[in-house]
N, C-alpha and C positions, 0 to 999 in steps of 0.2 A: 396410728402415727400420733405420738404424743405432742408435736409441735405445728399442729397442722391450723393451728390459731394465729399462729406468726407467718405464714407459708404466704408470700407474695405472688398473685400469679401475672401473666402478659405472653405476650406473642412476637414473635418475633416481625418489624414494621414492613417488609417486603411480603408478606404473607398476608397483609389486608390493606389493599390499593387506598393511598389517600385522594382526596378528588384532586381530579387532573387540573383545574386553576390552579393549586396550588404547584408553584414550580422551584420556589423555595427550599432547602432543605432542611434550612430552620423552621420554616412555616410548619414544612411534613413533619418535625419530629412533634408541635407543641399540639397540632392535631390529635398526632397518635395517641398522647399522653391522655391528654381529653378523651379519647375513645377506649384508652385502656382503664379508664375508671369507669365508664359508663357500663363497660361489659362487666365490671367488676375484679378488676383487676387491681394491681398497685406497684409496677415494674415495667419500665419500658428500656427494651433494649434497641441501641441504635444501630442502624446500618452503617455497612460502607461509607456511602456518600456523605455520610452525617458526623464525620472521624474529626475529634475536635480542636486537630491540629492545624484544620480548615477556619475552624472561628474565629470570629472578633470578639472584642468582650462584651460590647452589647449583643450579641448571639449568647452567649453564656449567661450575661443577667435576663435575657429573657425567657432561658433554659429555668435556672435558678427560681426565678420567681413561678413561673409553670408549676414546677415541683412541688411548692409550696400550695400552690392551689387546686391541686388534681391527687395533691397524696401521693405521689410517686416518686420512687426510688428509682434509679437510672443502671443499667447495666452498658461500659463503654467498648471500645474495643484496643486492643495494643500489639500493634506489629513488631515481633523480635528475628524474625526468620525469614532475613533478606529485606531488600524490596519490593520482589514480589513473589515470596514463597521458596522453599526446594533448596536442593544442596548447592544447586550453583551460581546461587543469586549470593553469597555472602551471610554472616552471622553476627552478632554480639560477640564469639568466640574467635575473631580474626580480622583481616584488614580492612572491613568495610564497618567494623564497630561504628564509627566515627558517623560514617552514612547512616547509618542506622537510628543511632543517638539523635540525633538532628528530627527523626521522625519521631521518634519515641517518644522521649523527651515532652515535649508541648502538651502530647495528651495524658502523660500522667499528672502535671503540673493542672491538664484542665479537670481531672478526675477529683484531685484534693480541692481545688476552687468550689466544685458540685457537692463533694461531699459525698463521690464515689468511692465506693472500697477494691470491689473486683470489677477488673477488666481482662477481657477474656480474647482468646485468639486462636488458632489452631494453624495447624502444620500441612496437612493434605488439602490439594485444591483439586479434587475429583477429577482424578486420573493419576494413571500405575506412576509416571516420571516420580511423582512424590508421594509413593506409600512401597509397604515394604513388599512390594512387588517388582519395581522396579529392579530388574535383571545385573546390570550397569552399577550398580551400588550393593553390595553384600548389606544383607538386614543389618547384621552388626557396625557395617559403618553407618547407616540412615541413625540405627539409634542411639550411637554416641556422636553424632552431629546434634540433635535433639537434646541428650543430655546436657553435651558443652552448654548449647544454647541456654539451656535454663537455669543452668549451674551461674551464669554470667548472669541472667534475669534475675534470681533469687536477689543477690547482691544488692541490685537498684530496686527492684521493688521494697528491700528491707529498709533504704534508706529513706523511701518515700511513706513509708507505713502503708503501702497496698499491695493486691495479691494481686496474683497471673493468674488465669483459667486454665489450660488449657484443653480444649475437643479431640474426644475420639472423633476423629474426622476424617474416614474412610481412606486409614493410613496405617494404623497399627492393632493388633488384638489386646484387648482389655491387661491379659494378661503383660504384655510385652508393656501398656502404660504403667501399670502397677509397679514393674520394676525399673523402670524410669525414674518415678517420683521416690519410690523408695532409696533410689543411689542417690538423687539431689536432696530430699533427705530437708527439704525446705518448709517451713508454716506457711511462707508467703508465697508458694509452687504447691498449685494441687488441677485438675478436674473441672472442666465442663462437660459433665456429663449425659450424653445426650441418649434416651433412653431406647433410640432404634439404629443409629449408626454401623450397631455393631453386626448387621445384615451385611455392611457393604464392604466389610471383608469375611465372610462365610463364616461368620460365629453367631450363637444365640445368645440376643440382648439380657435374655433372663438369666446368663448365666456370667454375663461380664458384668453386671452392678456388683458380683460377689465380689468380684478382683478392685472396683471402682470408688466401692459407696466410702470408704475413709477414706478418701483421699477428694471426694467430691464437694467444690466451694457453689455449686450451682448448676440447675440443670436446664439441659434442652427436652422437652414432651414431646417424643413423637410418637407416632403408632404404625408398626408397618402389617401389611398383609400376604402372606405370600401364596400367589395364585397360579394357576395354570397357565403356561405361556407358549401359544401354539408360534411355532417358527419356521419357515423354508430352508433355512439353516443349519438343521440339524443341532440348535443350539440348544440348554439347559432347560427344561419344557416344564420349568418353576420358577418365580420368581415375584424377589418383594416389592410390593407397590405400598405407598403411603396410602394410609385412610384416615378417616375421623378416629378421636381418639374412643378406645372402649370398644374398636370395631376387627383390630385386628391381632397378631401373636405378642406381642408385649404386652409381659403383667405388671400393668403402669401402679397396680397399687401394692406388689409385694414389693417393687422400684424402691417407690415412695416410703415403705417402712423403713427397709434396709438403709436406705440412706439417711433415714430420718435417727434411726441409732447410730450411725457411724462417722457421719460427716460433719465435719468440725464446725460445718455452718449451717446445722440442722434447724436452729432459731433462727425466724427471720429466710430460711430457704426461697430464694428464688427456684419458681416454676416456669417456664417461660416454653411456649407451646412455638413450634417451630415445623409447619405442615411442606413438605417436600415428597418431589418423585411421585406424584399422586397420580390414580387414574379417574381421566373425566369424564369416564362413559363416552357418552355421543357428541362431546362437546368439541369441536374441531381444535386442530394443533393451532387454528391461526385466530381461534374467534377470542381475543384480547376480552370483551366484555362479558362473554360465559366465566370464562376463565378465574377472572377479579371474582366472578360473586358467588364461585365455587369454594373459593379458598375463604370469602368472608363467610359463608353459613357453615365450611368445618371449623373456622376460628370461633366462630358464635356458639358454637355444639362443643367445642373442645373446651371453652371457656364454664358451658354449665357443667358438663359433665367434671372440670375438676373442682368447680363450686362444692359439688353435691358429693365429690369423692371423700371432699372436707369435711362434710358437712355443715357446708355454710345455703342459705338461700342463694 
């Protein structure tokens, strides 16, 4: 990986719980930026509660000051698919454009103010309705809807000199995403490549990256392990489950090397750990303290893994 010295590491905020006495979203953001630096990282991805269109100027100033203090870059979110996502919620390409722009444009202005270049988003919302498996919409209609939105988004992001990175998010196969990005054909529209999400549409992530590396703007680093799954309902007896980086079936070094060679953002690439769908072992489902400690441990191990992989101390 020729750009390993410039890659910036981070983790998704929801995977590393802030102290519970911090109730204000901005306080949590500032705390996470400090924690990112302490764990050897340099990029912070904001979660949904902290989207900048809800911020006041004083909050933007506080975050900008913390960016300098902690040497952190940021990734923000941008919403282009309806109000709550999905084909039934309208889009930039139809009659709800004005309503969606009222949400989107303040996000873009905040990004400019903070010096952020990449904004990420997703289409699928972890259910069949907004995936390639919705039988009420032929796959071609789903893909056309996404293409039409991205073509409109491309014009907007070009005007702002910003970049939108659409995640492979439990919705389409990598080959389908590559077709989407190819037809949109804009340097301002690309992919948030999640190294493990291919499993959610029954694909091999180690093949998916071969389609999407050249479109990748930023990376969600996830590992997943296929495990035996015993069920009394005669379900498929194997299931992919989240696991600490390096312990699963995702070839993370291979993905990094390919993205490093082909991504237009290979220099200063953001590698952001996202730990989801984890196997909690003996931790009870409602044991919040246990689950938070487990996630923090996985993030800390993941940061060590990535720093070692990149040849850092």
